[in-house]
C-alpha positions as CSV (number, residue, x, y, z in Angstrom):
1,X,62.1,178.2,295.1
2,X,64.1,175.0,294.7
3,X,62.2,171.9,293.6
4,X,61.8,169.1,296.2
5,X,62.0,165.6,295.0
6,X,61.9,162.2,296.6
7,X,64.1,159.6,295.0
8,X,63.3,155.9,295.6
9,X,65.5,153.2,294.3
10,X,63.5,150.0,294.2
11,X,63.4,147.6,295.8
12,X,64.8,149.4,298.9
13,X,62.1,151.1,300.9
14,X,62.4,154.6,302.3
15,X,60.4,156.2,305.0
16,X,61.9,159.7,304.5
17,X,59.3,162.4,304.8
18,X,58.2,164.2,301.7
19,X,55.9,167.2,301.0
20,X,52.2,166.4,300.4
21,X,51.7,165.3,296.8
22,X,48.0,165.4,296.6
23,X,47.3,169.1,296.5
24,X,43.8,169.9,295.5
25,X,44.7,173.4,294.4
26,X,46.0,172.6,291.0
27,X,44.3,170.8,288.1
28,X,47.0,171.3,285.5
29,X,48.6,168.3,283.9
30,X,51.8,169.5,282.2
31,X,54.0,167.4,280.0
32,X,57.2,168.4,281.9
33,X,58.0,167.1,285.3
34,X,56.3,169.1,288.1
35,X,58.2,170.5,291.1
36,X,56.1,168.5,293.6
37,X,56.2,165.2,291.7
38,X,57.5,162.0,293.1
39,X,60.5,161.0,290.9
40,X,61.6,157.4,290.8
41,X,64.9,156.2,289.4
42,X,65.7,152.6,288.8
43,X,67.5,150.2,286.5
44,X,64.5,149.8,284.3
45,X,65.8,146.8,282.3
46,X,65.5,144.7,285.4
47,X,62.9,146.6,287.3
48,X,60.0,144.1,287.1
49,X,62.3,141.1,287.5
50,X,63.3,142.3,290.9
51,X,59.8,141.5,292.2
52,X,58.9,138.4,290.1
53,X,60.1,134.8,289.8
54,X,58.6,132.8,286.9
55,X,57.7,129.1,287.1
56,X,57.9,127.1,283.9
57,X,56.8,123.7,282.7
58,X,57.7,122.3,279.3
59,X,58.8,125.7,278.1
60,X,55.5,127.4,279.1
61,X,55.2,129.8,282.0
62,X,52.7,128.4,284.5
63,X,53.0,130.8,287.4
64,X,54.7,133.7,289.2
65,X,56.0,134.3,292.7
66,X,55.7,138.0,293.5
67,X,57.7,139.3,296.4
68,X,57.7,142.8,297.9
69,X,60.7,144.5,299.6
70,X,58.8,145.7,302.7
71,X,56.8,142.5,303.2
72,X,58.0,139.3,304.9
73,X,58.8,136.5,302.5
74,X,55.8,134.6,303.9
75,X,53.6,137.3,302.4
76,X,54.8,136.6,298.8
77,X,52.1,135.9,296.3
78,X,52.0,132.6,294.4
79,X,50.0,133.2,291.1
80,X,48.9,131.0,288.3
81,X,49.3,132.6,284.9
82,X,47.5,129.9,283.0
83,X,44.0,130.7,281.7
84,X,41.4,127.9,281.5
85,X,40.9,126.6,277.9
86,X,37.5,128.4,277.7
87,X,39.3,131.7,278.0
88,X,42.1,131.1,275.5
89,X,40.5,132.6,272.5
90,X,40.8,136.2,273.7
91,X,44.5,135.9,273.9
92,X,44.9,136.1,270.2
93,X,43.6,139.7,270.1
94,X,46.2,140.8,272.6
95,X,43.9,142.2,275.3
96,X,43.4,138.9,277.1
97,X,47.2,138.2,277.1
98,X,47.8,141.7,278.6
99,X,45.6,140.7,281.6
100,X,48.0,137.8,282.5
101,X,51.1,139.9,282.8
102,X,52.5,142.1,285.6
103,X,53.3,145.5,284.2
104,X,55.8,148.1,285.5
105,X,53.1,150.7,285.9
106,X,51.3,148.4,288.3
107,X,54.3,148.0,290.5
108,X,55.1,151.7,290.6
109,X,51.5,152.4,291.5
110,X,51.9,150.1,294.6
111,X,55.1,151.9,295.5
112,X,53.4,155.3,295.2
113,X,50.4,154.2,297.3
114,X,52.6,152.6,300.0
115,X,54.7,155.7,300.4
116,X,51.8,158.2,300.2
117,X,49.1,156.3,302.2
118,X,50.9,153.9,304.5
119,X,54.4,155.1,305.3
120,X,53.1,158.5,306.4
121,X,50.4,157.0,308.5
122,X,52.1,154.6,310.9
123,X,50.0,155.0,314.0
124,X,46.5,153.6,314.3
125,X,45.3,154.5,310.8
126,X,42.1,152.9,309.5
127,X,42.7,150.5,306.6
128,X,42.0,152.0,303.2
129,X,39.6,150.1,300.9
130,X,40.5,149.7,297.3
131,X,38.7,149.1,294.0
132,X,40.9,148.0,291.2
133,X,39.7,148.2,287.6
134,X,41.0,146.1,284.8
135,X,43.1,144.3,287.4
136,X,44.4,141.3,285.3
137,X,46.3,139.1,287.7
138,X,45.3,141.5,290.5
139,X,48.9,142.0,291.8
140,X,48.5,145.7,293.0
141,X,45.3,144.9,295.0
142,X,46.7,141.8,296.5
143,X,49.9,143.6,297.5
144,X,47.9,146.4,298.9
145,X,45.9,144.0,301.1
146,X,49.1,142.3,302.3
147,X,50.8,145.6,303.1
148,X,47.8,146.7,305.2
149,X,47.7,143.4,307.0
150,X,51.4,143.7,307.7
151,X,51.1,147.2,309.0
152,X,48.1,146.3,311.2
153,X,50.2,143.5,312.7
154,X,53.1,145.9,313.5
155,X,50.8,148.5,315.0
156,X,49.2,145.7,317.2
157,X,52.5,144.3,318.5
158,X,52.9,141.7,315.7
159,X,49.5,140.2,316.4
160,X,48.5,137.4,314.0
161,X,44.8,138.2,314.4
162,X,43.7,140.7,311.8
163,X,40.4,142.3,312.5
164,X,39.5,144.9,309.9
165,X,36.1,146.8,310.0
166,X,33.3,145.9,307.7
167,X,33.8,149.0,305.6
168,X,37.2,147.8,304.5
169,X,37.3,145.8,301.3
170,X,39.7,145.1,298.4
171,X,37.7,144.4,295.3
172,X,39.6,143.3,292.1
173,X,37.6,143.6,288.9
174,X,38.1,142.6,285.3
175,X,36.3,141.0,282.4
176,X,34.4,137.7,283.0
177,X,36.9,135.6,281.0
178,X,39.7,136.4,283.5
179,X,37.6,135.9,286.6
180,X,38.2,132.2,287.2
181,X,41.9,132.7,287.2
182,X,41.7,135.7,289.5
183,X,39.4,133.9,291.9
184,X,41.7,130.8,292.0
185,X,44.7,133.0,292.8
186,X,42.8,134.7,295.6
187,X,41.8,131.4,297.1
188,X,45.4,130.3,296.9
189,X,46.8,133.4,298.6
190,X,44.0,134.5,300.8
191,X,42.0,131.5,301.9
192,X,38.9,132.3,304.0
193,X,39.6,136.0,303.8
194,X,36.2,137.7,303.0
195,X,37.7,141.2,302.7
196,X,39.5,140.7,299.4
197,X,37.4,139.4,296.5
198,X,37.1,139.3,292.7
199,X,34.2,140.5,290.7
200,X,33.3,141.0,287.0
201,X,32.6,144.6,286.2
202,X,30.9,146.0,283.1
203,X,32.7,149.3,282.3
204,X,29.5,151.4,282.2
205,X,27.9,153.8,284.6
206,X,25.2,151.2,285.3
207,X,27.8,148.5,285.9
208,X,29.7,150.4,288.6
209,X,26.4,151.6,290.2
210,X,25.2,148.0,290.5
211,X,28.5,146.9,292.0
212,X,28.6,149.5,294.7
213,X,25.0,149.0,295.6
214,X,25.6,145.2,296.0
215,X,28.7,145.7,298.0
216,X,26.9,148.1,300.3
217,X,24.1,145.6,300.7
218,X,26.6,142.8,301.6
219,X,28.1,145.1,304.3
220,X,24.8,145.8,305.8
221,X,22.5,143.6,307.9
222,X,21.2,141.1,305.4
223,X,18.1,140.7,307.5
224,X,17.0,144.3,306.8
225,X,15.3,144.4,303.5
226,X,15.2,148.2,303.5
227,X,18.9,148.1,302.8
228,X,18.6,146.0,299.6
229,X,18.2,147.5,296.1
230,X,17.5,146.3,292.6
231,X,18.3,147.8,289.2
232,X,14.7,149.3,289.0
233,X,15.5,151.9,291.7
234,X,15.4,155.3,290.1
235,X,16.5,157.6,292.9
236,X,19.1,156.3,295.4
237,X,20.9,158.3,298.1
238,X,24.7,158.3,298.1
239,X,24.7,156.5,301.4
240,X,23.3,153.4,299.6
241,X,26.5,153.0,297.7
242,X,29.6,151.3,299.1
243,X,32.4,154.0,299.2
244,X,36.0,153.1,298.5
245,X,39.0,155.1,299.7
246,X,41.0,154.5,296.5
247,X,40.1,153.4,293.0
248,X,43.1,152.2,291.0
249,X,43.6,151.4,287.3
250,X,47.0,150.4,285.9
251,X,47.9,150.3,282.2
252,X,44.2,150.3,281.1
253,X,44.6,153.1,278.5
254,X,46.2,152.2,275.2
255,X,44.1,153.0,272.3
256,X,45.9,151.0,269.6
257,X,45.4,147.8,271.7
258,X,42.1,148.4,273.6
259,X,40.5,150.9,271.3
260,X,39.0,154.3,271.8
261,X,35.7,153.0,273.2
262,X,37.7,151.3,276.0
263,X,39.2,154.5,277.5
264,X,35.9,156.3,277.0
265,X,34.1,153.6,279.0
266,X,36.8,153.8,281.7
267,X,36.4,157.5,281.9
268,X,32.6,157.2,282.2
269,X,33.1,154.7,285.0
270,X,35.4,157.0,286.9
271,X,33.1,160.0,286.4
272,X,30.2,157.9,287.8
273,X,32.4,156.8,290.7
274,X,33.2,160.5,291.5
275,X,29.5,161.2,291.5
276,X,28.3,158.4,293.7
277,X,31.4,158.1,295.9
278,X,32.8,161.6,296.3
279,X,35.4,160.6,298.8
280,X,37.1,158.1,296.5
281,X,40.6,159.1,295.3
282,X,41.2,157.8,291.7
283,X,44.8,156.7,290.8
284,X,45.7,156.1,287.2
285,X,49.1,154.6,286.4
286,X,50.1,154.3,282.8
287,X,53.1,153.5,280.6
288,X,53.2,156.2,277.9
289,X,53.1,154.8,274.4
290,X,52.6,156.5,270.9
291,X,49.0,157.6,270.4
292,X,47.9,156.0,273.6
293,X,44.9,158.3,274.0
294,X,45.8,159.4,277.6
295,X,45.4,163.1,276.9
296,X,41.9,162.5,275.5
297,X,41.1,160.3,278.4
298,X,42.2,163.0,280.9
299,X,40.3,165.7,279.0
300,X,37.1,163.6,279.1
301,X,37.2,163.1,282.9
302,X,38.2,166.7,283.6
303,X,35.3,168.1,281.7
304,X,32.9,166.4,284.1
305,X,31.4,168.6,286.9
306,X,31.9,165.7,289.2
307,X,35.7,165.8,288.9
308,X,37.6,168.4,290.9
309,X,41.3,168.1,290.1
310,X,43.6,165.8,288.3
311,X,47.4,166.1,288.8
312,X,50.4,164.1,287.8
313,X,52.2,163.0,291.0
314,X,54.8,160.7,289.5
315,X,56.8,160.4,286.3
316,X,59.5,157.7,285.8
317,X,61.4,158.4,282.6
318,X,64.8,156.8,283.4
319,X,64.2,154.3,280.6
320,X,63.0,156.4,277.6
321,X,61.3,153.4,276.1
322,X,59.2,152.7,279.2
323,X,58.0,156.1,280.7
324,X,55.5,155.6,283.5
325,X,53.2,158.4,284.8
326,X,50.8,158.3,287.8
327,X,47.8,160.7,288.1
328,X,45.6,161.4,291.0
329,X,42.1,162.5,290.4
330,X,39.9,163.9,293.2
331,X,36.1,164.3,292.9
332,X,34.6,167.8,293.0
333,X,32.7,167.2,296.2
334,X,35.4,165.5,298.2
């Protein structure tokens, strides 16, 4: 049977139909390209620059303008890339600096989600909530929110009034040292928008449980104390946790930079998420690097009884120095 591939040449958007990519019948993650993968081809040397315009002052980058080909220019993001002085020290270990850049894996993840979850669902779809882990500048989550607002406007005859249900949220999470920059960028781009927010997240099972409990409490009637929880609760029903449609992490797995403990902690967070929010689809987008630890990360999550399938749905290897892969993981009880 001949392989079916969808070719996208960014930044031109295509609405051509493709075969479903999120099959739950296969859990294999082969090294070679799969027949049902989404294959992207682009001029990789200039790929990221197509979406970004840097702002400079005295030889120092101070900000970015991020545009997206299927969004109006008025929906472009204006981002500060300057960290407050109190957050400068982590830059020297490399991990803090990584959180102030926009990586190709993040942009390709947005392209994948747009085609798979928005372009195929043009009529009356419910908005899809998103939890982003290790978000850095938060570009994927912000673009996702803009894309859904834009589609909602088109569905409702270009209405400027956006009324999303309370179960819809976009929550961008990262280390506390990056939070002030992230919150400032959200206030600049989404003033008075309560459905996109930034939060610090400890990469631990306890951390993600507390976050989802608190988000659920905030979505409930605050006058009903029966809906509120604290960290002393020992047995909590799944309905007490806020449930996201998608959990995204982009370029969070690179053992030489972040260490082995980092990807192990990320895996444990995703396993916990699959346990307490079994309808959440987990998307992992990574640039492959030598000894990055990705295979060990995938082995760890796939050994959990709470994980159903993991499959690679995209591989971009047009530039052999910057190979991007996207994986979709589905919980066992989805």
